[in-house]
C-alpha positions in Angstrom: 93.2 -25.4 33.4 94.1 -22.3 35.3 91.9 -21.3 38.2 89.8 -18.2 38.0 91.0 -15.0 39.7 88.8 -14.0 42.6 87.3 -10.6 43.1 85.7 -9.6 46.4 82.9 -7.0 45.9 82.0 -4.9 49.0 79.0 -2.6 48.5 75.9 -2.1 50.6 73.8 -1.4 47.5 73.1 -5.0 46.4 71.8 -3.9 43.0 75.2 -2.3 42.2 77.1 -5.2 43.6 75.1 -7.7 41.5 75.7 -5.6 38.4 79.4 -5.4 39.0 79.5 -9.2 39.6 77.7 -9.8 36.3 80.3 -7.7 34.4 83.2 -9.5 36.0 81.6 -13.0 35.7 81.3 -12.4 32.0 85.1 -11.8 32.0 85.6 -15.2 33.7 86.3 -13.9 37.2 84.9 -15.5 40.3 83.2 -13.1 42.6 81.9 -12.9 46.1 79.5 -10.1 47.3 79.5 -8.6 50.8 77.2 -5.8 51.9 79.1 -4.7 55.0 82.7 -4.0 56.1 82.7 -6.3 59.1 82.5 -9.4 56.9 85.6 -8.5 54.9 88.4 -9.8 57.1 86.8 -13.2 57.6 86.3 -13.5 53.9 90.0 -12.8 53.3 90.7 -16.2 54.9 87.9 -18.2 53.3 87.6 -16.6 49.8 91.3 -15.5 49.4 90.6 -12.8 46.8 93.1 -11.5 44.2 91.4 -8.1 44.2 88.9 -6.2 46.4 86.4 -3.7 45.0 85.5 -1.6 48.1 82.8 0.9 48.4 83.5 3.8 50.8 80.0 4.4 52.2 79.3 1.2 54.1 77.1 0.7 57.3 79.1 0.3 60.5 82.7 0.0 59.4 83.2 2.3 56.4 85.5 1.6 53.4 88.4 3.6 54.8 88.5 1.6 58.0 88.2 -1.7 56.0 91.0 -0.6 53.7 93.2 0.2 56.8 92.6 -3.2 58.4 93.0 -5.2 55.2 96.3 -3.4 54.4 97.6 -4.1 57.9 97.5 -7.8 57.2 97.4 -8.3 53.4 99.0 -6.9 50.2 96.0 -7.8 48.0 95.2 -4.8 45.7 92.2 -2.7 46.5 90.1 -0.5 44.2 87.9 1.9 46.1 84.4 2.8 44.7 82.7 6.0 45.7 80.2 8.7 44.6 82.6 11.2 46.3 84.8 12.7 43.7 86.7 15.3 45.7 90.5 15.1 45.6 90.5 14.8 49.4 88.6 11.6 49.3 90.8 10.1 46.6 94.0 11.1 48.4 92.7 9.7 51.7 91.9 6.3 50.1 95.4 6.2 48.5 97.0 7.1 51.8 95.3 4.2 53.5 96.7 1.8 50.9 94.2 1.7 48.0 95.7 1.0 44.6 93.0 2.8 42.5 89.9 4.9 42.9 86.8 4.8 40.7 83.9 7.3 41.0 80.3 6.3 40.8 78.5 6.1 38.4 81.1 4.3 36.4 81.2 2.7 33.0 81.2 -1.1 33.2 84.0 -1.4 30.6 86.2 1.1 32.5 85.6 -0.9 35.8 86.6 -4.2 34.1 89.6 -2.5 32.4 90.8 -1.0 35.7 90.4 -4.3 37.5 92.4 -6.1 34.8 95.1 -3.5 34.9 95.6 -3.7 38.6 95.6 -7.5 38.5 98.3 -7.4 35.7 100.5 -5.3 37.9 100.1 -7.6 40.9 102.0 -10.8 40.4 102.6 -13.1 43.4 106.2 -14.1 43.6 105.5 -17.8 43.3 103.8 -17.3 39.9 107.0 -15.9 38.3 109.8 -17.2 40.5 111.3 -19.3 37.6 111.1 -16.6 34.9 114.4 -15.7 33.2 115.7 -12.2 32.4 114.3 -10.7 35.6 113.8 -7.0 35.7 115.3 -5.6 38.8 117.6 -2.9 40.2 120.0 -3.4 43.0 121.7 -0.9 45.4 123.3 -1.4 48.8 120.7 -2.8 51.1 118.0 -2.5 48.4 116.7 -4.9 45.7 113.6 -3.9 43.7 112.4 -6.8 41.5 109.7 -5.9 39.0 109.4 -9.4 37.7 108.0 -10.9 40.9 107.0 -7.5 42.5 109.2 -7.8 45.5 111.3 -5.4 47.5 114.2 -6.5 49.7 115.3 -3.8 52.1 118.2 -4.4 54.6 117.7 -8.1 54.1 113.9 -8.1 54.9 111.0 -8.4 52.4 108.9 -5.3 52.3 105.2 -5.5 51.4 104.1 -2.9 48.8 101.0 -2.3 46.7 101.8 -2.6 43.0 101.9 1.1 42.2 104.2 1.9 45.1 106.7 -0.7 43.9 106.4 0.4 40.2 107.1 4.0 41.3 110.1 3.0 43.3 111.4 0.8 40.5 110.9 3.5 37.9 112.8 6.1 39.9 115.6 3.7 40.9 116.0 2.6 37.3 117.1 6.1 36.4 119.3 7.2 39.3 119.8 11.0 39.7 117.3 11.7 37.0 114.7 14.3 38.0 111.1 13.5 37.0 108.2 15.9 37.3 105.0 14.8 39.0 103.3 14.9 35.7 105.9 12.6 34.1 105.5 10.1 37.0 101.7 10.2 36.7 102.0 9.4 33.0 104.5 6.6 33.5 102.9 4.8 36.5 99.2 5.7 36.2 98.7 6.4 32.6 95.2 7.8 31.9 94.2 7.6 35.6 94.4 10.6 37.9 95.4 12.9 35.1 96.0 16.3 36.7 95.9 14.9 40.2 99.6 15.3 41.1 98.9 14.8 44.8 98.6 11.1 44.0 102.4 11.0 43.4 103.1 12.9 46.7 101.0 10.3 48.6 102.9 7.4 47.1 106.3 9.0 47.8 105.3 9.6 51.4 104.3 5.9 51.8 107.6 4.8 50.2 109.6 7.0 52.5 107.8 5.4 55.5 108.9 2.0 54.4 112.3 2.8 52.8 114.4 5.1 54.8 117.3 7.2 53.5 120.5 5.3 53.0 124.1 6.4 53.2 124.4 5.6 49.4 120.9 6.6 48.1 117.6 8.2 48.9 114.4 9.5 47.4 114.9 13.2 47.0 112.4 16.0 46.5 113.2 18.6 44.0 111.1 21.5 45.2 108.7 22.9 42.6 109.6 20.1 40.1 109.3 16.6 41.3 111.4 13.7 42.6 114.6 11.7 41.9 116.3 8.6 43.2 119.5 10.2 44.4 122.6 8.0 44.4 125.8 9.1 46.1 129.2 7.9 45.1 131.7 6.8 47.6 
């Protein structure tokens, strides 16, 4: 029997945390509740979560700082929870490495659906290493594998949250094809972040920090339109 996937819930409002835990437990997830940010890193070692639901407004160390510290050591997906609905707050969370952002108050079915969607996108390499018909694209010094969610750049493995990798794979799968921000939002995020095209810009910025321009290829900005994975011949 497969072991349950683990979700770490970090929220200083214990009533909300317990309610989230109840929803997720009904969906056969194993949960652990923490009420402060300082306890998250120790729990990463002892609980080993598959996903973190992280409130922004926490006592002491806030959610942004927790996200920054977790992302520095782990590639586990993070969904940020907050009553703050401004674009700035969403973009800041994404820039720090969050994979998704849900505003409070939220619908329980939406929360569970978002959690499941993120977990489906995040597949540890060991879980699919023997699958056949792998989905990957390969360029000089770059291999993007969507089957096991891995990126090999200049011979080294690069850690990427799921949506970063999906965005890179999507662009690289259609070399020299220009995509608008709206098209990329629809393809990678679906119903999420509709109209919030800065989400795409944030993820492109993070990709460029990890994957530098190559003599044969690069991620190009088409001003006023969007982006393309530009491949040079010769």
